[in-house]
ZADO-1210 file (C-alpha; in nm, 4 decimals, padded with zeros to 6 digits):
<atoms>
<atom x="00.0040" y="-04.7334" z="00.1757" code="UNK" pos="1"/>
<atom x="00.0847" y="-04.9736" z="00.4586" code="UNK" pos="2"/>
<atom x="00.3868" y="-05.1957" z="00.4545" code="UNK" pos="3"/>
<atom x="00.2416" y="-05.4796" z="00.5878" code="UNK" pos="4"/>
<atom x="-00.0254" y="-05.5012" z="00.2700" code="UNK" pos="5"/>
<atom x="00.2692" y="-05.4737" z="00.0059" code="UNK" pos="6"/>
<atom x="00.4530" y="-05.7854" z="00.1960" code="UNK" pos="7"/>
<atom x="00.1538" y="-05.9867" z="00.1716" code="UNK" pos="8"/>
<atom x="00.0676" y="-06.1568" z="-00.1218" code="UNK" pos="9"/>
<atom x="-00.2919" y="-06.2157" z="-00.1984" code="UNK" pos="10"/>
<atom x="-00.3920" y="-06.5746" z="-00.1064" code="UNK" pos="11"/>
<atom x="-00.4848" y="-06.7625" z="-00.4252" code="UNK" pos="12"/>
<atom x="-00.7749" y="-07.0259" z="-00.3753" code="UNK" pos="13"/>
<atom x="-00.6806" y="-07.3126" z="-00.5972" code="UNK" pos="14"/>
<atom x="-00.9870" y="-07.5114" z="-00.6809" code="UNK" pos="15"/>
<atom x="-00.9817" y="-07.8531" z="-00.8883" code="UNK" pos="16"/>
<atom x="-01.1726" y="-07.8360" z="-01.2086" code="UNK" pos="17"/>
<atom x="-01.4844" y="-08.0053" z="-01.2170" code="UNK" pos="18"/>
<atom x="-01.4521" y="-08.3789" z="-01.3289" code="UNK" pos="19"/>
<atom x="-01.7703" y="-08.5526" z="-01.4129" code="UNK" pos="20"/>
<atom x="-01.8201" y="-08.8869" z="-01.2849" code="UNK" pos="21"/>
<atom x="-01.6564" y="-09.1438" z="-01.4975" code="UNK" pos="22"/>
<atom x="-01.8865" y="-09.3438" z="-01.7179" code="UNK" pos="23"/>
<atom x="-01.7978" y="-09.6829" z="-01.8963" code="UNK" pos="24"/>
<atom x="-01.6873" y="-09.5542" z="-02.2653" code="UNK" pos="25"/>
<atom x="-01.9563" y="-09.5931" z="-02.5490" code="UNK" pos="26"/>
<atom x="-01.8227" y="-09.6424" z="-02.9099" code="UNK" pos="27"/>
<atom x="-02.0596" y="-09.4606" z="-03.1479" code="UNK" pos="28"/>
<atom x="-02.2972" y="-09.7166" z="-03.3587" code="UNK" pos="29"/>
<atom x="-02.1649" y="-09.7367" z="-03.6752" code="UNK" pos="30"/>
<atom x="-02.3781" y="-09.9163" z="-03.9360" code="UNK" pos="31"/>
<atom x="-02.2459" y="-10.1682" z="-04.1292" code="UNK" pos="32"/>
<atom x="-02.1012" y="-10.1114" z="-04.4966" code="UNK" pos="33"/>
<atom x="-02.3549" y="-10.2456" z="-04.7608" code="UNK" pos="34"/>
<atom x="-02.1143" y="-10.2955" z="-05.0698" code="UNK" pos="35"/>
<atom x="-02.2868" y="-10.4166" z="-05.4172" code="UNK" pos="36"/>
<atom x="-02.1181" y="-10.7130" z="-05.5481" code="UNK" pos="37"/>
<atom x="-02.2065" y="-10.8449" z="-05.9156" code="UNK" pos="38"/>
<atom x="-02.2553" y="-11.2231" z="-05.9355" code="UNK" pos="39"/>
<atom x="-01.9648" y="-11.3697" z="-06.0382" code="UNK" pos="40"/>
<atom x="-02.1024" y="-11.5969" z="-06.2622" code="UNK" pos="41"/>
<atom x="-02.2260" y="-11.2780" z="-06.4667" code="UNK" pos="42"/>
<atom x="-01.9529" y="-11.2077" z="-06.7491" code="UNK" pos="43"/>
<atom x="-01.9442" y="-10.9257" z="-06.9666" code="UNK" pos="44"/>
<atom x="-02.1200" y="-10.9064" z="-07.2828" code="UNK" pos="45"/>
<atom x="-01.8253" y="-10.9174" z="-07.5249" code="UNK" pos="46"/>
<atom x="-01.7861" y="-10.6936" z="-07.8637" code="UNK" pos="47"/>
<atom x="-01.8830" y="-10.9499" z="-08.1316" code="UNK" pos="48"/>
<atom x="-02.2196" y="-11.0529" z="-07.9069" code="UNK" pos="49"/>
<atom x="-02.2914" y="-10.6512" z="-07.9166" code="UNK" pos="50"/>
<atom x="-02.2294" y="-10.6584" z="-08.2954" code="UNK" pos="51"/>
<atom x="-02.4391" y="-10.9355" z="-08.3408" code="UNK" pos="52"/>
<atom x="-02.7342" y="-10.8297" z="-08.1101" code="UNK" pos="53"/>
<atom x="-02.7247" y="-10.4764" z="-08.3018" code="UNK" pos="54"/>
<atom x="-02.7566" y="-10.6775" z="-08.6437" code="UNK" pos="55"/>
<atom x="-03.0398" y="-10.9218" z="-08.5553" code="UNK" pos="56"/>
<atom x="-03.2180" y="-10.5996" z="-08.4148" code="UNK" pos="57"/>
<atom x="-03.2454" y="-10.4674" z="-08.7661" code="UNK" pos="58"/>
<atom x="-03.3818" y="-10.7311" z="-08.9213" code="UNK" pos="59"/>
<atom x="-03.7778" y="-10.5929" z="-08.8992" code="UNK" pos="60"/>
<atom x="-03.9867" y="-10.8501" z="-08.6901" code="UNK" pos="61"/>
<atom x="-03.6914" y="-11.0385" z="-08.5939" code="UNK" pos="62"/>
<atom x="-03.5709" y="-10.7472" z="-08.4446" code="UNK" pos="63"/>
<atom x="-03.8737" y="-10.6770" z="-08.2114" code="UNK" pos="64"/>
<atom x="-03.9070" y="-11.0230" z="-08.0957" code="UNK" pos="65"/>
<atom x="-03.5680" y="-11.0994" z="-08.0022" code="UNK" pos="66"/>
<atom x="-03.5960" y="-10.7444" z="-07.8365" code="UNK" pos="67"/>
<atom x="-03.8878" y="-10.8905" z="-07.5980" code="UNK" pos="68"/>
<atom x="-03.6841" y="-11.2022" z="-07.5724" code="UNK" pos="69"/>
<atom x="-03.3984" y="-11.0605" z="-07.4011" code="UNK" pos="70"/>
<atom x="-03.5754" y="-10.8149" z="-07.2225" code="UNK" pos="71"/>
<atom x="-03.7774" y="-11.0736" z="-07.0434" code="UNK" pos="72"/>
<atom x="-03.5456" y="-11.3853" z="-07.0348" code="UNK" pos="73"/>
<atom x="-03.3845" y="-11.5214" z="-06.7249" code="UNK" pos="74"/>
<atom x="-03.0824" y="-11.6566" z="-06.9470" code="UNK" pos="75"/>
<atom x="-02.9969" y="-11.3312" z="-07.0989" code="UNK" pos="76"/>
<atom x="-02.7143" y="-11.0867" z="-06.8829" code="UNK" pos="77"/>
<atom x="-02.8164" y="-10.8464" z="-06.7086" code="UNK" pos="78"/>
<atom x="-02.6889" y="-10.5736" z="-06.9279" code="UNK" pos="79"/>
<atom x="-02.8087" y="-10.6973" z="-07.2493" code="UNK" pos="80"/>
<atom x="-03.1852" y="-10.7258" z="-07.0632" code="UNK" pos="81"/>
<atom x="-03.1323" y="-10.3520" z="-06.9474" code="UNK" pos="82"/>
<atom x="-03.0518" y="-10.2692" z="-07.2838" code="UNK" pos="83"/>
<atom x="-03.3113" y="-10.4807" z="-07.4459" code="UNK" pos="84"/>
<atom x="-03.5918" y="-10.2861" z="-07.2020" code="UNK" pos="85"/>
<atom x="-03.4826" y="-09.9532" z="-07.2835" code="UNK" pos="86"/>
<atom x="-03.4884" y="-10.0297" z="-07.6575" code="UNK" pos="87"/>
<atom x="-03.8477" y="-10.1316" z="-07.6270" code="UNK" pos="88"/>
<atom x="-03.9395" y="-09.8018" z="-07.4105" code="UNK" pos="89"/>
<atom x="-03.7829" y="-09.5758" z="-07.6712" code="UNK" pos="90"/>
<atom x="-03.9696" y="-09.7609" z="-07.9699" code="UNK" pos="91"/>
<atom x="-04.2750" y="-09.7190" z="-07.7638" code="UNK" pos="92"/>
<atom x="-04.2223" y="-09.3500" z="-07.7274" code="UNK" pos="93"/>
<atom x="-04.1410" y="-09.2952" z="-08.1131" code="UNK" pos="94"/>
<atom x="-04.4162" y="-09.4879" z="-08.2061" code="UNK" pos="95"/>
<atom x="-04.6483" y="-09.2871" z="-07.9794" code="UNK" pos="96"/>
<atom x="-04.5070" y="-08.9345" z="-08.1118" code="UNK" pos="97"/>
<atom x="-04.5326" y="-09.0944" z="-08.4648" code="UNK" pos="98"/>
<atom x="-04.8825" y="-09.1944" z="-08.4400" code="UNK" pos="99"/>
<atom x="-04.9710" y="-08.8367" z="-08.2898" code="UNK" pos="100"/>
<atom x="-04.7971" y="-08.6453" z="-08.5891" code="UNK" pos="101"/>
<atom x="-05.0234" y="-08.8406" z="-08.8352" code="UNK" pos="102"/>
<atom x="-05.3250" y="-08.7898" z="-08.6675" code="UNK" pos="103"/>
<atom x="-05.2962" y="-08.3990" z="-08.6236" code="UNK" pos="104"/>
<atom x="-05.1223" y="-08.4213" z="-08.9969" code="UNK" pos="105"/>
<atom x="-05.4686" y="-08.6177" z="-09.1189" code="UNK" pos="106"/>
<atom x="-05.6934" y="-08.3466" z="-08.9229" code="UNK" pos="107"/>
<atom x="-05.5211" y="-08.0700" z="-09.0791" code="UNK" pos="108"/>
<atom x="-05.5461" y="-08.2345" z="-09.3927" code="UNK" pos="109"/>
<atom x="-05.9016" y="-08.2893" z="-09.3925" code="UNK" pos="110"/>
<atom x="-05.9770" y="-07.9539" z="-09.2915" code="UNK" pos="111"/>
<atom x="-05.7929" y="-07.8249" z="-09.5782" code="UNK" pos="112"/>
<atom x="-05.9475" y="-08.0548" z="-09.7924" code="UNK" pos="113"/>
<atom x="-06.3103" y="-07.9836" z="-09.6703" code="UNK" pos="114"/>
<atom x="-06.2660" y="-07.6163" z="-09.7409" code="UNK" pos="115"/>
<atom x="-06.1606" y="-07.6832" z="-10.0779" code="UNK" pos="116"/>
<atom x="-06.5208" y="-07.8548" z="-10.2036" code="UNK" pos="117"/>
</atoms>
């Protein structure tokens, strides 16, 4: 080995790290947050009013008429209006199922009676 080579330190090449050209900072776009706020004029339906509502809907003809009034009136609170609409839809579904059961029942009974005579 050569003694000159041992005393010499290797030359290191220092290069500056690559830097991107400076661009103006841009913040990412954020959509404004939309929050739902219930109108301040609408107060919640109280317990007494719900009990009266349920009692009135138990009256046969009056109950159905009041459900239509509460469902489609602008003066009714939103929660009571939605409840009345749900009651009407549920009543319609029950009515259709009941009619289908009676049609099937009478058809089976008609066939049974026809076979007897």
